[in-house]
N, C-alpha and C positions, 0 to 999 in steps of 0.2 A: 505493499500499500505507500502509493505517494505521502510523501515528508508535507505538513500542515504549511499553507501560503501564509493562512493567518492563524495565532495560537496567543487564544485571554487566558491567563490565570488568572483567577480569587481579585479581577479586574475594578478597580474603585475610583472616584474621582469625585474630588471634595469641593461646592461653592459657596463663595459669600453672596448671601440673596442683596444686599446693600453695597455695588459695588466701588461709588463712592467713598466708603466708610473703612480706614486703612487701622489698623492695630498698632496703637503707641509700641516703641520699645518693650517699655516695661511690662504690658499686657503681652506682649507676646513670650515670655521670661514667667509670667505666671501662670500664663495655660500650657506650656510647653511640656510635655507629658504629665499632664491631667487627664482623667477617665474623662472628661464634658469638652467638646468642640464650644467655642466660643460662640457667645448666642449670635443666630443670621447666619448662620452657618445650613448648610445641608448638603445630603451625598444623593445629588442626579442618579450615579452610575456602584453599587459595590455587592461585591465577591459574585463579579461574571466570569464562568470562563467557558469556552468554547472551542472548537479547532474547527476553521476551514479547510479544505483541501483542490491542489491544485482545481479550476473546472469548474469547481461547484456550482450553484448562483440559489441565493441565500437571502430572504425576505426580510426584513427587523420589519416585530407587526408592533402597537402599541398604542395607549392613549396617548394626546399631547402632555407634553411630561415627562415624562418616561424614560426617557433615558434615550432615545436612537440616534438622536442629530449628534449627541454627544459621544455616543458609541464611534460613529461614521466618525466623529474629527480624532478621535484618539486611535483610531486604525491609521488615520491619514496622516498621526503626526504631529497636527494641529496643537494638541490639549498631550501634558505629559499625567499620568494618573500616579495618582494620590499612595492607591494601594494596586499590590498586585503588579503584573506585568502584560506586554500587548508583545507580539513579537510579530513581526512582518518582515515573509522571506521576497523578498520582488521590489518591485517598483509601481506608484499606485499613478493611477489616474481619478483626481478626484471629480467627479459632476456635482459639485456641493452647490458654492455661491456662485453661480456663474461667470459673473463679474466682476469678481474678486479681482486684486492685484490688475485691473485697471487703472491706467491715470491720466485724470480727464485734461492733461497739460498735453497728452501726445494723443498724434494721431489713432487710428485704426491701426494702420501698417505697423507704428510702432508699439503699438502695443502686444499687438501681434509676435513680434520678437520677444519683447521685454516676458510676458507671460508664458511663452512659449521655453525661452529660455531659462524662467524659474523654473521651470518641471526638465530642465537638462536634457531640454532639444537644443541640435546645433546649431547657427546662422546656416549652415550651410541644406543642412534636413530642412528646413524651412521657409531655404529660400525655394526648394525642389517641391515642396506641397504648399507653397501659398494659393496659388490659383485654384486650387482645389481645396481649397480654407474656404477662402472669401468668397465664391462659388454657393457653396455650402452654405452658408451665414445669410445669406440671400441677395437681393436685387439692390435694396435698399442700402447692404453695409455695401456691397461693392461701388456705388456710388458716392460713397462717404469713407471707402480707407483713406485718404489722406487728408478727412476732414477730424479736428477734433473732438475725441470722445466726450467730451460735455456738452455736444450738439446730440448727440446720440441720443433716441428714444429706451426707456429700458427695456424693450423688447430688440434693439434692433442688439444691447450689448447681449446680453444673454445669448442668441444666436450667435454671435460671434468668440462669448465665449463657449459655449458648445463644442461648437466647427474647430477648434484649438483644440482644448481637453480632449475630443472625440479622436482626433487623430495621435495622441500620444500612444511610442506604441507598447504602451507598461502594460501586462499578465490581469493589474487588479484596477476589480472598477466598482467607484463607490458614487452612491446615486441616491439623491437625496428629494425625492418630486421635480425631477427639472423637466420629465413628461410635463408635468401640470401649467409648464408658462406656453405661451408661445401660442400664434393661432392653427388652426386642425392640421395647414399644408407643412405647416413647422415639427408640430410632432408626427405627423407623417413621415418624414426624413427622421427625426432623434428612431421612432421604433427600427426603420427599417437601417440603421448605422449602428442598433445596440442589439437586433437579431444577428447584424455580420461580424461583427466583433463577441459575442458568445460564441458564434458556428467557427472562430478561430480558437477556440477552448479557453476564452477569456476567465477571471473567475468575476462573476459578482459579489454587492451585497447593498441590496437594494431598500430605503425608508421611505415608504410609501401607504397613504391611507386608501387609495385606488386598489382594489381588490382584483378589479380585471387587469391591471399591472402587475401585478405579483403572481395573479395566478400564470399571467401568460409568461414570465420569464423565469420564475425561481421555481425548485423543485422543494426545499427545505426551506422552514421556517424556524425565527427565532422569536418568542413572544416575551416583550419587558412587560410585568407589572409594580410599578412602585418599585424600580433604576434593580429591579431583581431579575435577574433571566429563567421567568419560573418552566418554559417549556422549549424546548426543541426537538423539532420532531420535521413532518413533513406540513407543505403551505397548509395543505386544508388542515391538518390537525393546530395550525396556527391559528389559524385564522378562526377553527373553533373555541376555539381557548379566546382568543378577543371577544369575539360574541358574549361565551357566556358569561364574560365579565365588566362588560360597558350595558349598561341598563336601556332599555329597549321605549 
């Protein structure tokens, strides 16, 4: 059996409800090693363990506020756990906040090279795939590719972001409701691209409330409830667990 490409062991992360509040040095010494966390702190995820093998397609299911998007950010390395560990054996293509990393002071062309470079793509690779990326983003983006991104609509930014990230050759795809944005034509292109990438054997971890997307793309489901992983089974079993936990 192949070695896991994603492996979480006792994973937990702690947040502060009021991000503007900073502990004084004296408070940190008082609370260090104490049994109770300082007031205002909570654990969106705790004691989460699972392993994903190459080529698996996994849907993460749960109510709002149960740590689904936080889990994706831990896998992506955007967040660092306070407890346990997360190990990722491969590069990640994060289809999360699709306009993240864009600079409003740069043009679409410059942002394409900037964001692609941040994800490890060489300028040569981006030059070779530039026309394909821009064409995928659509006519509006093509016409405005040398215009400052500050003048782009949110939809144009999302389309350009998806076009860039979907061209990454990375083996792991992380998706957070990305097919919920854009018009019907763009969603159709998204679906076709995801189907192609999965056909190449990519590994997928998808967070979504759209059951059609979950059952279309995922074979396995992780059901999170109250920041804990309460079921790891088929996507149908995970959806049943979700329906049983959500009042109708």
